[in-house]
VEXDREN-2710 file (C-alpha; in Angstrom, 1 decimal):
% VEXDREN-2710
k/r/px/py/pz
1/UNK/-4.5/47.6/-11.2
2/UNK/-2.5/46.2/-8.2
3/UNK/0.1/48.5/-6.7
4/UNK/3.7/47.9/-7.6
5/UNK/5.5/45.8/-4.9
6/UNK/8.9/47.0/-3.8
7/UNK/11.8/45.5/-5.7
8/UNK/9.7/44.2/-8.6
9/UNK/10.2/46.9/-11.3
10/UNK/10.9/44.4/-14.2
11/UNK/7.8/42.4/-13.3
12/UNK/5.7/45.4/-12.9
13/UNK/6.8/46.8/-16.3
14/UNK/6.0/43.4/-18.0
15/UNK/2.6/43.4/-16.2
16/UNK/1.8/47.0/-17.3
17/UNK/2.8/46.3/-21.0
18/UNK/0.8/43.1/-21.1
19/UNK/-2.3/44.7/-19.6
20/UNK/-2.2/47.4/-22.2
21/UNK/-1.9/44.8/-25.0
22/UNK/-4.7/42.6/-23.6
23/UNK/-7.0/45.6/-23.4
24/UNK/-6.2/46.5/-27.0
25/UNK/-6.8/42.8/-28.0
26/UNK/-3.3/42.6/-29.4
27/UNK/-1.9/40.1/-26.8
28/UNK/-2.1/36.6/-28.3
29/UNK/-2.9/33.6/-26.2
30/UNK/0.7/32.3/-26.5
31/UNK/2.0/35.8/-25.4
32/UNK/-0.5/35.7/-22.5
33/UNK/0.7/32.3/-21.3
34/UNK/4.4/33.4/-21.6
35/UNK/3.9/36.7/-19.7
36/UNK/1.9/34.9/-17.0
37/UNK/4.7/32.3/-16.6
38/UNK/7.3/35.0/-16.2
39/UNK/5.3/36.8/-13.7
40/UNK/4.7/33.6/-11.7
41/UNK/8.4/32.9/-11.8
42/UNK/8.9/36.3/-10.2
43/UNK/6.4/35.3/-7.5
44/UNK/3.9/38.0/-8.6
45/UNK/0.7/35.8/-8.3
46/UNK/-1.6/38.8/-8.0
47/UNK/-0.3/40.2/-11.3
48/UNK/-0.9/36.8/-13.0
49/UNK/-4.5/36.7/-11.9
50/UNK/-5.2/40.3/-12.8
51/UNK/-3.6/39.7/-16.3
52/UNK/-5.8/36.7/-17.0
53/UNK/-8.9/38.6/-15.8
54/UNK/-8.2/41.5/-18.1
55/UNK/-7.4/39.3/-21.1
56/UNK/-10.6/37.3/-20.6
57/UNK/-12.7/40.5/-20.3
58/UNK/-11.5/41.9/-23.6
59/UNK/-11.1/38.6/-25.6
60/UNK/-14.3/36.8/-24.7
61/UNK/-14.9/35.6/-28.3
62/UNK/-11.5/33.9/-28.6
63/UNK/-12.0/30.3/-29.7
64/UNK/-9.6/29.0/-26.9
65/UNK/-11.1/31.2/-24.2
66/UNK/-11.6/28.0/-22.1
67/UNK/-7.8/27.5/-21.8
68/UNK/-7.5/31.1/-20.5
69/UNK/-10.2/30.4/-17.9
70/UNK/-8.3/27.2/-16.9
71/UNK/-5.1/29.0/-16.3
72/UNK/-7.0/31.9/-14.7
73/UNK/-8.4/29.4/-12.1
74/UNK/-4.8/28.2/-11.3
75/UNK/-3.7/31.8/-10.8
76/UNK/-6.6/32.5/-8.5
77/UNK/-5.8/29.4/-6.5
78/UNK/-2.2/30.5/-6.2
79/UNK/-3.3/33.8/-4.8
80/UNK/-5.6/32.2/-2.3
81/UNK/-8.9/32.9/-4.1
82/UNK/-10.4/29.3/-4.2
83/UNK/-14.0/30.4/-4.8
84/UNK/-12.8/32.5/-7.8
85/UNK/-10.9/29.5/-9.1
86/UNK/-14.1/27.3/-8.9
87/UNK/-16.1/29.9/-10.8
88/UNK/-13.3/30.2/-13.5
89/UNK/-13.3/26.5/-14.0
90/UNK/-17.1/26.3/-14.3
91/UNK/-16.8/29.0/-17.0
92/UNK/-14.2/26.9/-18.8
93/UNK/-16.6/23.9/-18.7
94/UNK/-19.6/26.1/-19.8
95/UNK/-17.6/27.0/-22.9
96/UNK/-16.2/23.5/-23.5
97/UNK/-18.0/20.8/-21.5
98/UNK/-15.6/18.0/-22.5
99/UNK/-12.4/19.9/-21.3
100/UNK/-11.3/17.1/-19.0
101/UNK/-8.4/18.8/-17.2
102/UNK/-11.0/21.4/-16.0
103/UNK/-13.1/18.6/-14.6
104/UNK/-10.2/17.2/-12.7
105/UNK/-9.0/20.5/-11.3
106/UNK/-12.6/21.6/-10.4
107/UNK/-13.1/18.4/-8.5
108/UNK/-9.9/19.1/-6.5
109/UNK/-10.9/22.7/-5.7
110/UNK/-14.3/21.5/-4.5
111/UNK/-12.7/18.9/-2.3
112/UNK/-10.3/21.5/-0.9
113/UNK/-13.4/23.6/-0.1
114/UNK/-15.0/21.0/2.0
115/UNK/-17.2/19.6/-0.8
116/UNK/-15.6/16.2/-1.3
117/UNK/-18.9/14.6/-2.5
118/UNK/-19.2/17.3/-5.2
119/UNK/-15.6/16.8/-6.1
120/UNK/-16.0/13.1/-6.6
121/UNK/-19.2/13.7/-8.7
122/UNK/-17.1/16.1/-11.0
123/UNK/-14.5/13.4/-11.5
124/UNK/-17.2/10.8/-12.3
125/UNK/-18.5/13.1/-15.0
126/UNK/-15.0/13.1/-16.5
127/UNK/-14.8/9.3/-16.3
128/UNK/-18.2/8.9/-18.0
129/UNK/-17.2/11.3/-20.8
130/UNK/-14.0/9.4/-21.6
131/UNK/-15.3/6.6/-23.7
132/UNK/-13.1/7.0/-26.7
133/UNK/-9.6/5.5/-26.5
134/UNK/-7.0/8.1/-27.2
135/UNK/-3.7/9.0/-25.4
136/UNK/-5.2/12.1/-23.8
137/UNK/-8.5/10.4/-22.8
138/UNK/-6.6/7.5/-21.1
139/UNK/-4.4/9.9/-19.2
140/UNK/-7.4/12.0/-18.1
141/UNK/-9.4/9.0/-17.0
142/UNK/-6.4/7.6/-15.0
143/UNK/-6.1/11.0/-13.3
144/UNK/-9.8/11.2/-12.5
145/UNK/-9.8/7.6/-11.1
146/UNK/-6.8/8.3/-9.0
147/UNK/-8.4/11.4/-7.5
148/UNK/-11.6/9.5/-6.8
149/UNK/-9.7/6.8/-5.0
150/UNK/-7.6/9.2/-3.0
151/UNK/-10.6/11.2/-1.7
152/UNK/-12.8/8.1/-1.0
153/UNK/-9.9/6.5/0.9
154/UNK/-9.5/9.7/2.9
155/UNK/-13.2/9.5/3.8
156/UNK/-13.0/5.8/4.8
157/UNK/-15.0/4.7/1.8
158/UNK/-12.5/1.9/1.4
159/UNK/-14.4/-0.5/-0.9
160/UNK/-15.3/2.3/-3.4
161/UNK/-11.8/3.6/-3.3
162/UNK/-10.4/0.2/-3.9
163/UNK/-12.7/-0.2/-7.0
164/UNK/-11.6/3.1/-8.5
165/UNK/-7.9/2.3/-8.1
166/UNK/-8.4/-1.2/-9.5
167/UNK/-10.0/0.3/-12.6
168/UNK/-7.0/2.5/-12.9
169/UNK/-4.5/-0.4/-12.5
170/UNK/-6.4/-2.5/-15.1
171/UNK/-5.8/0.3/-17.6
172/UNK/-2.1/0.7/-16.7
173/UNK/-0.7/-1.8/-14.2
174/UNK/2.7/0.0/-14.0
175/UNK/1.4/2.9/-11.9
176/UNK/3.5/2.6/-8.8
177/UNK/1.7/5.1/-6.7
178/UNK/-1.7/3.6/-7.5
179/UNK/-0.5/0.1/-6.7
180/UNK/0.8/1.3/-3.4
181/UNK/-2.6/2.8/-2.4
182/UNK/-4.5/-0.2/-3.7
183/UNK/-2.4/-2.7/-1.7
184/UNK/-2.6/-0.5/1.4
185/UNK/-6.4/-0.4/1.1
186/UNK/-6.7/-4.1/0.8
187/UNK/-4.5/-4.6/3.9
188/UNK/-6.6/-2.1/5.8
189/UNK/-9.8/-4.0/4.8
190/UNK/-8.2/-7.5/5.5
191/UNK/-8.8/-8.5/1.9
192/UNK/-6.9/-11.8/1.7
193/UNK/-4.9/-12.6/-0.3
194/UNK/-3.7/-9.0/-0.4
195/UNK/-1.8/-9.4/-3.7
196/UNK/-4.8/-10.5/-5.7
197/UNK/-3.6/-10.7/-9.3
198/UNK/-5.9/-10.3/-12.3
199/UNK/-5.6/-11.0/-16.0
200/UNK/-4.3/-7.5/-16.5
201/UNK/-2.4/-6.9/-13.2
202/UNK/0.1/-9.6/-12.3
203/UNK/1.4/-10.4/-8.8
204/UNK/4.8/-9.2/-10.0
205/UNK/3.3/-5.8/-11.0
206/UNK/1.9/-5.4/-7.5
207/UNK/5.1/-6.4/-5.8
208/UNK/7.0/-4.0/-8.0
209/UNK/4.7/-1.2/-6.8
210/UNK/4.2/-2.1/-3.1
211/UNK/5.4/0.5/-0.6
212/UNK/8.0/-0.3/2.0
213/UNK/5.5/0.0/4.9
214/UNK/2.9/-2.3/3.2
215/UNK/5.7/-4.8/2.5
216/UNK/6.6/-4.8/6.2
217/UNK/3.0/-5.6/6.9
218/UNK/3.0/-8.4/4.3
219/UNK/6.3/-10.2/4.5
220/UNK/9.1/-11.3/6.8
221/UNK/11.7/-10.8/4.1
222/UNK/14.4/-8.3/5.2
223/UNK/16.5/-8.7/2.0
224/UNK/13.6/-7.8/-0.2
225/UNK/12.7/-4.9/2.2
226/UNK/16.3/-3.6/1.8
227/UNK/16.0/-3.9/-2.0
228/UNK/12.6/-2.3/-2.0
229/UNK/13.8/0.7/0.0
230/UNK/16.7/1.1/-2.4
231/UNK/14.4/0.8/-5.4
232/UNK/11.9/3.3/-4.1
233/UNK/14.6/5.8/-3.3
234/UNK/16.1/5.5/-6.7
235/UNK/12.8/5.8/-8.5
236/UNK/11.0/8.4/-6.4
237/UNK/13.8/10.5/-4.9
238/UNK/16.5/10.1/-7.5
239/UNK/20.0/11.5/-7.5
240/UNK/19.9/15.0/-5.9
241/UNK/23.1/17.0/-5.6
242/UNK/24.2/18.0/-2.1
243/UNK/24.0/21.6/-1.0
244/UNK/27.0/23.6/-2.1
245/UNK/29.3/24.3/0.9
246/UNK/32.4/26.4/1.0
247/UNK/34.0/24.1/3.6
248/UNK/33.1/21.0/5.5
249/UNK/31.0/21.5/8.7
250/UNK/33.2/21.9/11.8
251/UNK/32.7/21.9/15.5
252/UNK/34.6/24.3/17.7
253/UNK/36.2/23.0/20.9
254/UNK/33.6/23.1/23.7
255/UNK/30.8/23.7/21.3
256/UNK/27.6/21.8/21.9
257/UNK/26.7/19.1/19.4
258/UNK/23.7/20.3/17.5
259/UNK/21.1/17.6/17.0
260/UNK/18.2/18.1/14.5
261/UNK/15.1/15.9/14.7
262/UNK/12.9/16.0/11.5
263/UNK/9.4/14.6/11.6
264/UNK/5.8/15.2/10.5
265/UNK/4.7/13.4/13.6
266/UNK/5.9/15.6/16.5
267/UNK/2.3/16.0/17.6
268/UNK/-0.5/13.7/18.9
269/UNK/0.9/10.7/17.0
270/UNK/2.7/7.5/18.2
271/UNK/6.1/9.1/17.3
272/UNK/5.2/12.4/19.1
273/UNK/3.9/10.7/22.2
274/UNK/7.1/8.6/22.5
275/UNK/9.6/11.4/21.7
276/UNK/8.4/14.1/24.2
277/UNK/10.3/12.7/27.2
278/UNK/13.4/12.3/25.1
279/UNK/13.3/16.0/24.1
280/UNK/12.8/17.0/27.7
281/UNK/15.6/14.8/29.0
282/UNK/18.5/15.7/26.7
283/UNK/21.6/17.1/28.3
284/UNK/21.4/20.8/27.3
285/UNK/24.9/21.5/28.6
286/UNK/26.4/19.3/25.8
287/UNK/23.6/19.1/23.2
288/UNK/21.6/21.8/21.4
289/UNK/18.3/20.3/20.2
290/UNK/16.5/21.5/17.1
291/UNK/13.1/20.2/15.9
292/UNK/12.0/20.6/12.3
293/UNK/8.3/19.9/11.9
294/UNK/6.7/19.0/8.5
295/UNK/3.3/17.7/9.6
296/UNK/-0.3/18.9/9.6
297/UNK/-0.8/22.5/10.6
298/UNK/-2.6/21.9/13.8
299/UNK/-1.6/22.5/17.4
300/UNK/-2.1/20.1/20.3
301/UNK/-0.7/19.5/23.7
302/UNK/2.0/17.0/22.5
303/UNK/3.3/19.4/19.9
304/UNK/3.3/22.3/22.3
305/UNK/5.2/20.2/24.9
306/UNK/7.8/19.2/22.3
307/UNK/8.2/22.8/21.1
308/UNK/8.7/24.0/24.6
309/UNK/11.3/21.3/25.3
310/UNK/13.7/22.0/22.4
311/UNK/16.2/24.8/21.9
312/UNK/14.6/25.7/18.6
313/UNK/11.4/24.7/16.9
314/UNK/11.2/25.3/13.2
315/UNK/8.2/24.6/10.9
316/UNK/9.4/23.6/7.4
317/UNK/6.0/23.0/5.9
318/UNK/5.9/26.1/3.8
319/UNK/9.5/25.6/2.6
320/UNK/10.7/23.7/-0.5
321/UNK/13.1/20.9/0.1
322/UNK/16.0/23.1/-0.9
323/UNK/14.9/25.9/1.4
324/UNK/14.4/23.5/4.3
325/UNK/17.8/21.9/3.7
326/UNK/19.4/25.3/3.5
327/UNK/17.8/26.3/6.8
328/UNK/19.1/23.2/8.5
329/UNK/22.6/23.8/7.1
330/UNK/22.5/27.5/8.2
331/UNK/21.5/26.4/11.7
332/UNK/24.8/24.4/11.7
333/UNK/23.2/21.1/12.6
334/UNK/25.8/18.4/13.1
335/UNK/23.6/15.3/13.3
336/UNK/20.2/15.1/11.6
337/UNK/17.8/12.4/12.7
338/UNK/15.2/11.2/10.3
339/UNK/12.1/10.3/12.4
340/UNK/9.9/9.7/9.3
341/UNK/11.7/7.3/7.0
342/UNK/9.3/6.2/4.2
343/UNK/6.1/7.3/6.0
344/UNK/3.5/10.0/5.3
345/UNK/4.7/13.6/4.7
346/UNK/8.4/12.6/4.9
347/UNK/11.0/15.0/3.5
348/UNK/13.4/12.4/2.0
349/UNK/14.5/14.7/-0.8
350/UNK/15.6/17.3/1.7
351/UNK/17.9/14.6/3.4
352/UNK/19.3/13.8/0.0
353/UNK/20.7/17.3/-0.1
354/UNK/23.0/16.4/2.9
355/UNK/22.0/19.5/5.0
356/UNK/24.0/18.0/7.9
357/UNK/27.3/16.0/7.8
358/UNK/25.6/13.0/9.5
359/UNK/22.2/11.6/8.8
360/UNK/20.5/8.9/11.1
361/UNK/17.5/6.6/10.6
362/UNK/15.8/6.1/13.9
363/UNK/12.3/5.2/15.3
364/UNK/9.9/6.5/12.7
365/UNK/10.3/3.7/10.2
366/UNK/10.9/0.0/11.0
367/UNK/13.6/-0.8/8.6
368/UNK/16.5/0.3/6.4
369/UNK/16.3/3.3/4.2
370/UNK/18.5/1.9/1.4
371/UNK/19.9/5.4/0.5
372/UNK/23.5/6.7/0.0
373/UNK/23.0/9.4/2.6
374/UNK/21.6/7.7/5.7
375/UNK/24.8/6.7/7.5
376/UNK/23.5/5.0/10.6
377/UNK/20.4/3.1/11.8
378/UNK/19.7/3.0/15.5
379/UNK/18.4/-0.4/16.8
380/UNK/19.2/-2.8/19.6
381/UNK/20.7/-6.3/19.8
382/UNK/17.3/-8.0/19.7
383/UNK/15.9/-6.1/16.7
384/UNK/19.1/-6.3/14.7
385/UNK/21.4/-9.1/15.9
386/UNK/24.9/-9.0/14.4
387/UNK/24.2/-11.7/11.7
388/UNK/21.2/-9.6/10.5
389/UNK/23.3/-6.5/9.7
390/UNK/23.5/-7.8/6.1
391/UNK/19.9/-6.5/5.6
392/UNK/20.8/-2.9/6.4
393/UNK/22.5/-0.3/4.1
394/UNK/23.4/1.8/7.2
395/UNK/25.9/1.1/9.9
396/UNK/23.9/-0.4/12.8
397/UNK/24.3/1.2/16.2
398/UNK/22.5/-0.1/19.3
399/UNK/20.7/1.1/22.4
400/UNK/19.9/-1.2/25.3
401/UNK/16.3/-0.9/24.1
402/UNK/15.6/0.9/20.8
403/UNK/12.2/2.5/21.5
404/UNK/11.8/5.7/23.5
405/UNK/8.8/6.1/25.8
406/UNK/7.0/8.9/27.7
407/UNK/6.9/8.4/31.4
408/UNK/4.5/11.3/31.7
409/UNK/1.8/9.9/29.3
410/UNK/-1.7/11.0/30.3
411/UNK/-4.2/8.2/31.2
412/UNK/-7.8/9.1/31.7
413/UNK/-8.8/8.9/35.4
414/UNK/-12.1/7.2/34.6
415/UNK/-11.6/3.5/33.9
416/UNK/-14.3/1.9/31.8
417/UNK/-16.0/-1.4/32.7
418/UNK/-16.0/-4.4/30.5
419/UNK/-19.8/-3.9/30.0
420/UNK/-19.1/-0.4/28.8
421/UNK/-16.5/-1.7/26.3
422/UNK/-18.9/-4.4/25.0
423/UNK/-16.8/-7.2/26.6
424/UNK/-18.3/-10.2/28.6
425/UNK/-17.5/-9.9/32.3
426/UNK/-16.3/-13.4/32.9
427/UNK/-14.6/-14.2/29.6
428/UNK/-10.8/-14.5/29.1
429/UNK/-10.1/-11.4/26.9
430/UNK/-7.3/-11.8/24.3
431/UNK/-6.7/-8.5/22.5
432/UNK/-4.7/-7.1/19.7
433/UNK/-5.1/-3.3/19.4
434/UNK/-2.9/-2.8/16.4
435/UNK/-4.3/-1.3/13.2
436/UNK/-6.2/-3.6/10.9
437/UNK/-3.5/-3.3/8.2
438/UNK/-1.2/-5.4/10.3
439/UNK/-3.5/-8.4/10.3
440/UNK/-2.7/-11.2/7.9
441/UNK/-4.5/-14.5/7.1
442/UNK/-1.8/-16.6/8.8
443/UNK/-1.9/-14.6/12.0
444/UNK/-5.7/-14.7/12.0
445/UNK/-5.6/-18.5/11.5
446/UNK/-3.4/-18.8/14.7
447/UNK/-5.8/-16.6/16.7
448/UNK/-8.7/-18.7/15.7
449/UNK/-6.8/-21.8/16.8
450/UNK/-6.2/-20.2/20.1
451/UNK/-9.9/-19.1/20.6
452/UNK/-11.1/-22.6/19.6
453/UNK/-8.9/-24.1/22.3
454/UNK/-9.8/-21.6/25.1
455/UNK/-13.5/-21.9/25.8
456/UNK/-15.2/-18.7/27.1
457/UNK/-12.6/-16.4/25.5
458/UNK/-13.0/-13.5/23.1
459/UNK/-10.7/-11.5/20.9
460/UNK/-10.8/-7.7/21.2
461/UNK/-9.6/-5.9/18.1
462/UNK/-9.3/-2.2/17.2
463/UNK/-12.2/-1.5/14.9
464/UNK/-11.9/-1.1/11.1
465/UNK/-14.7/0.1/8.9
466/UNK/-18.1/-1.7/9.3
467/UNK/-17.5/-3.7/6.1
468/UNK/-14.0/-4.8/7.4
469/UNK/-15.5/-5.8/10.8
470/UNK/-18.1/-7.9/9.1
471/UNK/-15.4/-9.5/6.9
472/UNK/-13.4/-10.4/10.1
473/UNK/-16.4/-11.9/11.8
474/UNK/-17.3/-13.9/8.6
475/UNK/-13.6/-15.2/8.5
476/UNK/-14.0/-16.3/12.1
477/UNK/-17.2/-18.1/11.4
478/UNK/-15.5/-19.9/8.4
479/UNK/-12.8/-21.1/10.8
480/UNK/-15.4/-22.5/13.2
481/UNK/-15.4/-19.7/15.8
482/UNK/-18.7/-17.9/16.6
483/UNK/-18.5/-14.4/15.1
484/UNK/-19.8/-12.8/18.4
485/UNK/-16.5/-13.8/20.0
486/UNK/-14.8/-11.1/18.0
487/UNK/-15.4/-7.7/19.8
488/UNK/-14.3/-4.4/18.3
489/UNK/-12.9/-1.4/20.3
490/UNK/-14.0/1.9/18.9
491/UNK/-11.2/4.5/18.3
492/UNK/-10.9/7.2/20.9
493/UNK/-8.4/9.8/22.2
494/UNK/-5.2/8.3/23.6
495/UNK/-5.8/9.0/27.3
496/UNK/-9.1/7.1/27.2
497/UNK/-7.6/4.4/25.0
498/UNK/-4.9/3.8/27.5
499/UNK/-7.4/3.6/30.3
500/UNK/-9.3/0.7/28.8
501/UNK/-6.2/-1.5/28.3
502/UNK/-6.5/-3.3/31.7
503/UNK/-9.8/-4.8/30.5
504/UNK/-7.8/-7.3/28.5
505/UNK/-6.0/-10.3/30.0
506/UNK/-3.4/-11.0/27.3
507/UNK/-2.3/-9.0/24.2
508/UNK/-1.6/-11.3/21.1
509/UNK/1.1/-9.7/18.9
510/UNK/0.7/-9.5/15.1
511/UNK/3.2/-11.0/12.6
512/UNK/5.2/-10.0/10.6
513/UNK/4.6/-6.3/11.6
514/UNK/4.2/-6.5/15.4
515/UNK/3.1/-4.1/18.0
516/UNK/5.6/-1.2/18.5
517/UNK/4.3/1.9/20.4
518/UNK/1.1/-0.1/20.9
519/UNK/3.2/-2.7/22.8
520/UNK/4.7/-0.1/25.0
521/UNK/1.2/1.3/25.8
522/UNK/0.0/-2.2/26.7
523/UNK/3.0/-2.9/28.9
524/UNK/2.7/0.5/30.6
525/UNK/-0.9/-0.3/31.5
526/UNK/0.1/-3.7/32.9
527/UNK/-1.2/-6.0/30.1
528/UNK/1.2/-8.8/29.2
529/UNK/2.0/-9.3/25.4
530/UNK/2.8/-12.7/23.8
531/UNK/5.1/-12.4/20.8
532/UNK/7.7/-14.2/18.7
533/UNK/10.4/-12.6/16.6
534/UNK/10.9/-13.1/12.9
535/UNK/13.8/-12.0/10.6
536/UNK/12.7/-8.4/9.8
537/UNK/13.0/-5.3/11.8
538/UNK/9.2/-4.8/12.2
539/UNK/8.8/-8.5/13.3
540/UNK/11.4/-8.1/16.1
541/UNK/10.5/-4.9/17.9
542/UNK/7.9/-6.4/20.2
543/UNK/10.3/-9.0/21.4
544/UNK/12.8/-6.3/22.3
545/UNK/10.1/-4.3/24.2
546/UNK/8.8/-7.4/26.1
547/UNK/12.3/-8.3/27.2
548/UNK/13.1/-4.7/28.2
549/UNK/9.9/-4.7/30.3
550/UNK/11.3/-7.7/32.3
551/UNK/8.9/-10.4/31.1
552/UNK/11.1/-12.2/28.6
553/UNK/9.1/-15.4/29.3
554/UNK/6.5/-14.0/26.9
555/UNK/8.9/-14.1/24.0
556/UNK/8.2/-17.4/22.1
557/UNK/10.6/-19.3/20.0
558/UNK/8.3/-19.5/16.9
559/UNK/4.7/-19.5/15.7
560/UNK/3.9/-22.9/17.1
561/UNK/5.3/-22.1/20.5
562/UNK/3.3/-18.8/20.4
563/UNK/0.0/-20.6/19.8
564/UNK/0.7/-23.3/22.4
565/UNK/1.7/-20.7/25.0
566/UNK/-1.4/-18.5/24.3
567/UNK/-3.6/-21.6/24.9
568/UNK/-1.7/-22.5/28.1
569/UNK/-2.1/-18.9/29.5
570/UNK/-5.7/-18.7/28.5
571/UNK/-6.5/-21.9/30.3
572/UNK/-4.4/-21.0/33.4
573/UNK/-5.2/-17.4/34.3
574/UNK/-3.4/-17.7/37.6
575/UNK/-0.1/-18.3/35.8
576/UNK/-0.8/-15.2/33.7
577/UNK/-1.7/-13.2/36.9
578/UNK/1.8/-13.8/38.3
579/UNK/3.4/-12.5/35.1
580/UNK/1.1/-9.5/35.2
581/UNK/2.1/-8.7/38.8
582/UNK/5.7/-9.0/37.8
583/UNK/5.2/-6.6/34.9
584/UNK/3.4/-4.0/37.1
585/UNK/5.9/-4.3/39.9
586/UNK/8.8/-3.7/37.6
587/UNK/7.4/-1.0/35.4
588/UNK/9.2/2.0/36.9
589/UNK/12.6/0.2/37.1
590/UNK/12.7/-1.7/33.8
591/UNK/14.8/-0.6/30.8
592/UNK/11.8/-0.1/28.6
593/UNK/10.6/3.0/30.5
594/UNK/14.0/4.3/31.7
595/UNK/14.1/7.4/29.5
596/UNK/17.1/9.0/31.2
597/UNK/19.2/5.9/30.6
598/UNK/18.0/5.7/27.0
599/UNK/18.9/9.3/26.4
600/UNK/22.3/8.9/28.0
601/UNK/23.1/6.0/25.7
602/UNK/21.6/7.9/22.7
603/UNK/23.9/10.8/23.4
604/UNK/26.9/8.5/23.6
605/UNK/26.0/7.2/20.2
606/UNK/25.8/10.8/18.8
607/UNK/29.3/11.4/20.3
608/UNK/30.5/8.2/18.6
609/UNK/29.1/9.3/15.3
610/UNK/30.8/12.7/15.5
611/UNK/34.1/11.0/16.3
612/UNK/33.7/8.9/13.2
613/UNK/33.0/12.0/11.1
614/UNK/36.0/13.9/12.5
615/UNK/38.3/10.9/11.9
616/UNK/37.1/10.6/8.3
617/UNK/35.5/7.3/9.1
618/UNK/31.9/8.0/8.4
619/UNK/30.3/4.7/7.2
620/UNK/29.5/4.3/3.5
621/UNK/26.1/2.8/2.9
622/UNK/26.3/-0.6/1.2
623/UNK/24.0/-0.6/-1.9
624/UNK/25.6/-3.3/-3.9
625/UNK/23.6/-5.8/-6.0
626/UNK/20.3/-4.5/-4.6
627/UNK/18.6/-4.6/-8.1
628/UNK/19.4/-8.3/-8.2
629/UNK/17.9/-8.9/-4.8
630/UNK/14.8/-7.0/-5.9
631/UNK/14.4/-9.2/-9.0
632/UNK/14.6/-12.3/-6.8
633/UNK/12.1/-10.9/-4.3
634/UNK/9.6/-10.2/-7.1
635/UNK/9.3/-14.0/-7.7
636/UNK/8.8/-15.1/-4.0
637/UNK/5.5/-15.9/-2.3
638/UNK/5.9/-13.4/0.5
639/UNK/2.7/-14.3/2.3
640/UNK/4.2/-17.8/3.0
641/UNK/7.8/-16.9/3.7
642/UNK/7.3/-16.8/7.5
643/UNK/6.8/-20.6/7.4
644/UNK/10.4/-21.1/6.4
645/UNK/13.3/-21.3/8.9
646/UNK/16.3/-18.9/8.4
647/UNK/18.3/-21.4/6.4
648/UNK/15.6/-22.2/4.0
649/UNK/14.8/-18.5/3.6
650/UNK/18.5/-17.7/2.8
651/UNK/18.6/-20.6/0.4
652/UNK/15.9/-18.9/-1.7
653/UNK/18.3/-16.1/-2.4
654/UNK/21.5/-18.1/-2.5
655/UNK/20.2/-20.6/-5.0
656/UNK/19.0/-17.9/-7.4
657/UNK/22.2/-15.9/-7.0
658/UNK/24.3/-19.1/-7.8
659/UNK/22.2/-19.8/-10.8
660/UNK/22.6/-16.3/-12.1
661/UNK/26.3/-16.2/-11.3
662/UNK/26.9/-19.3/-13.5
663/UNK/25.2/-17.5/-16.4
664/UNK/26.8/-14.1/-15.8
665/UNK/29.3/-13.4/-12.9
666/UNK/27.9/-11.2/-10.2
667/UNK/29.9/-8.5/-8.5
668/UNK/31.3/-9.6/-5.1
669/UNK/28.9/-8.9/-2.2
670/UNK/29.5/-10.3/1.3
671/UNK/25.8/-10.2/2.3
672/UNK/24.6/-13.7/1.7
673/UNK/28.0/-15.1/0.6
674/UNK/29.5/-14.6/4.0
675/UNK/26.4/-16.0/5.6
676/UNK/26.7/-19.4/3.8
END
């Protein structure tokens, strides 16, 4: 019997009494479950596992012994005994082979133990067993298919993962999370059209479930993106009460402003690479910098550099949202910066608890958050012009250039040759080293037009899976371009990746989700980028960076100008060489890489925010009528919206609003109305 932990007398008494009854075979299964739940609530996981073990040993002939084994496995997992949990679930299935929850949990434990293949096989057994149509069987089959899809996606088995998730959606098309993953998989594989409706799954179902990031890859529709962010927040985060406070947060005269940065990406990640110089450059005489990390539990040089730069580094991975929020509040943070937004491992529920008086959306997510608690979004005048503020729930504040950069980024000393990279020596090399998920059919059409018009040119892309690469080459062939003119760059560590950039002549930006940190990498390495801005945040960042790098002549007016300019530069390498020389010569003086200036402007914005707070003038996020805009957006053909000019785009919403307003008056909202 485990020793009694300090301060756990009631729990130990419950445990001791329950053990005695289990040994005497007088503890019913219901009483067992109740006692275990109470012990778990008291955080006595070892007691829970020991109680189940004892009950099973003395009640082996109980007709529901498999249920006890199932809960015993969970208890063992909670106490860190994963092998024990695997054995307990196998015993449950030995007793009852069609106990489907045990199949699902056993698959997850096998996956967590490094046996992903065996985990998938276990879930497949469950799927094959579930032939009968009942409520439970459907629920279990959906769960098994979701697990299969998740694991296969994580192991780059994209086609098989997509098939599993498609089966799940065919059963129930209203599964938001499944739709999100299925769409993201199709984008990553360049499966066009991405929103492929079926008899059971409509385009509207898919748009209703699409994630904010996938929508940014798909559509240049900032109003629907605002409405989508709001809808996601309302559905998935919900209304969470703020932390109780005895009095409003104050700042004593002369006290440093405490700034908290929250991110899962303060490591070897695009966000981490860009933020290191910012952390090191902050004015410590006037600002106290806290970093709250919620990412993968692995150290690397970037994470170590950031941790060394800040006043306090705190890992919140092991904390609940409430515990993390309380920690931030106890630290007295004045301004909390959300560097995740709606990206992987974000802690949005923690922000919903208002652990700091001011919450800011910056850099990690290319768009608005659509929440009642993000007060500001930081951008610049190119990314969010004044007439585009209608697409943001937050108050827009601006830097000279929105994106931070690291002047100390490491570039491998050894520079590869074109031959080593698989590129022809004498060809004109167009490149686009963004992720495959950003590539759309319309953008690819433009690139093929450019290649067809520039003889002896190739397009250098960052690799996808083998199947995706073959699909891209087949798409090129179908458009009259020889497939061997598409060359794929293998993924490699960032210093080596940066070192190969100069092998390219001209970077062609994607649309609508353009190059962001990738653009800064290219410009840092002296490779010009051709881009054109759209309406949405993600479509305008590259234009901002190119202007800030001092080569604004590479910002095109529209898609037609972009294609024509790419052809012109591809046919006239000397003209491009002059632009490249200008870019290289101005690198260390341009606004894009002037981190001290950016940090100085950023700190002034923080002071402005605090003045707003002290004056009782903190902005109130504008969330009016967003359900209406979401309804309109569900009906639009987003993969074609970029072909419309701004007036035609706004008319789509205005006409529908006017039609609905005639049927039922709509609450006043200046967004589109003032933009007439």
